[in-house]
N, C-alpha and C positions, 0 to 999 in steps of 0.2 A: 830458662826454656826456650827453645827456639821458637816456638809458636806463639808466645807471648805477646798481646798487641797486633798479631798479624791475621788476620783472616784468609785463610788458606784458598779458597774461594775465587779471591779478588784474583783478575789479571787483567792485562790488556789485549784484546782481541786482535788489534792492530799487528801485536809483536808474533802471531800465531802463524806459521804458514798454513797454506792450502792443503788441505788433509782429504779431500775427495777422493784422490785413488788410491790411499792408503787403506790396509788391512789391519786390523788390531786385535790380539788375543788379550783377553784378561782370564786370567788363573784365580780362582777365588776360595779360599777357604773356609769350611764349613763351621770351625770352631769359634766361640764368640760371634755367632751368624746376624745377631744385631748391629753390630756393629761394622763386620763385613758385607753386610748388605747395605749399609749406608754409603760404605765407600765405592761399592761396586756402583751403587746409584749415581753416586757424584762424578764416577770416571764417565759412566755411560751417557750420561746427560751431557757432559762436556763433549764428549766425542758428538754426538749429535749435533749440539750446539755449532760445531766447526766443521759441519757439513759431511762429516762422515756417513754413509748409507748404512742403517741398521744390520744389513745382510753382509756387510764387511767389517763386525764387528762378532767375534766369537768367544764364547765363555764356556768355561772348563770348571767344576766344583772338584775339590781335593778336600779329604778329610780333616786336616789341620794346617797351619802354618809350617811345620817341617817339611809338608809332603808338597807344598809349592815349587820347590826347587825340580822335583821330578815330574810334576807337571808343566812347568815351563819348557823343559828341555823337550819334552814328547810335542808339545805343541810347534816349537821352533823346529823340529825334525818332521811335522807331517802336516802343518796348515799352511805354509807360505805366507808367513804374517811379514808386516813391516817392523813391527814392536809387540812386546810383550809386557801386561802390566801384571804383577803379582800382587794380591790384594789379603793380607792377614791380620791377624790382631793377636798380641800376646801382652797378658797382663800379669805383673810382679806378683807371683805369692810367695811362699814361705821356705820353697825348697829352691835349691839349684835348678832347677828344670828351666826356668826363665832364660838363664844365662845359655844352658845348653842350646835351646831351640833358637834363642834370639841370634847367637853365634853360628850357629850351624847354616839357618836360613840366610845369613848374610854373606858368608864365605860363599855359600851355594850360588846365590846370584851373582855375585861377583865373579866366579868362575864361569859362570855363562855367558857371562859381559865378554870375559878376555877370551874366553874359546869358541864363540861363535860372532857371526857379524851382524846378527841383530840384536840391536838393544832390549834390554830388560828392566823394566821399571819397578823400584823396590816400593812398594806401597803396604809397608807392615809397620802397622803402630806398637811399639814397643813400651807400653806405659805402665806408670805403677798404680794405677786405679782404673776400675771400670769409667768413672766419671770424667777422666783425660780422656778415654777412647771417645766417650759419647761427644765430647767436646770437639774433637778431630774428626768426626764420622758424620758432621752434618749439622753439629753444637755451636757453640758461641765461638769456636774457633774458624768455622766454616769446614771444607771438606777436603781431607787429604786425597780422595779420589779424584778431587777435579786436580789439584796441582798434581798428582801422579798423570793423569791423561793430556795434559799441557806438556809436561815433559815428553810422556811419548810421544805427541806428535813432532815437536822439535828435532827429538832423535830420530825419527823416522825420516825427517827432513834432512836430518845432517847424512844421514847412511844415503839419502839418495842422490845428495849432491855428491858425495865423495867418489860413490858409483860412476856417476856423469863424469867426473874430472878425469877419474882411472880411463875411462872409454875414450875422451878428447886426448887425451895424453897419448895414448895408445894409436890413436887416429894420427897425430901429429907426428910421432916416431915412424909409421906405416907410410906416411906419405913423404917422408925424408930419407926412409929408405935403410933407417936404424934398425928397423925390425920386419920382418916378412913374413908372411902367411905362406902354410903350403897351398900350393896350386888348387882351385876351386872350393878356397875356405872363405865366406865372407867376413866381413867387419861391421858389426852392426850397430849402431848407435841406439840405446834404448832410452828414453824418458821415464 
């Protein structure tokens, strides 16, 4: 088990980039609400602890984990966020439903990460029992929501740095005459 002997809520704050200027979206499944609310709580508190203003955290609810993909897609299209965290919980039952939902959500989130420029962080518990989910949403193994928030901050920072690097490369190419802008088109470096 990946979380055995590991507390998901433990992280070194010195390794977390400054998050004050980032905007985060969190899409939360209402199914298995006790678990998803615990995960949201861990993510939200962690973002606040890392100086993200509450007004820069947007929460949307969707009915279940399968709907997380659509919710994240719409958030990416409309909310100008630096990263999105999707929070859900699917618990193994006696039918194949578990497999179909887990596979669909996993592939959907992967597709969003490939197709868009904004990272989507997977915080969907796929456990065999309710107790395993309780243990990972604020229980004995800590909170996977905390881990997802740290991943979101780090990925938003990577996105920001890669954008700045691209802009600086273009500035160098422009000054070297390797590229030219149309007359009257300013080249701005954004922080």
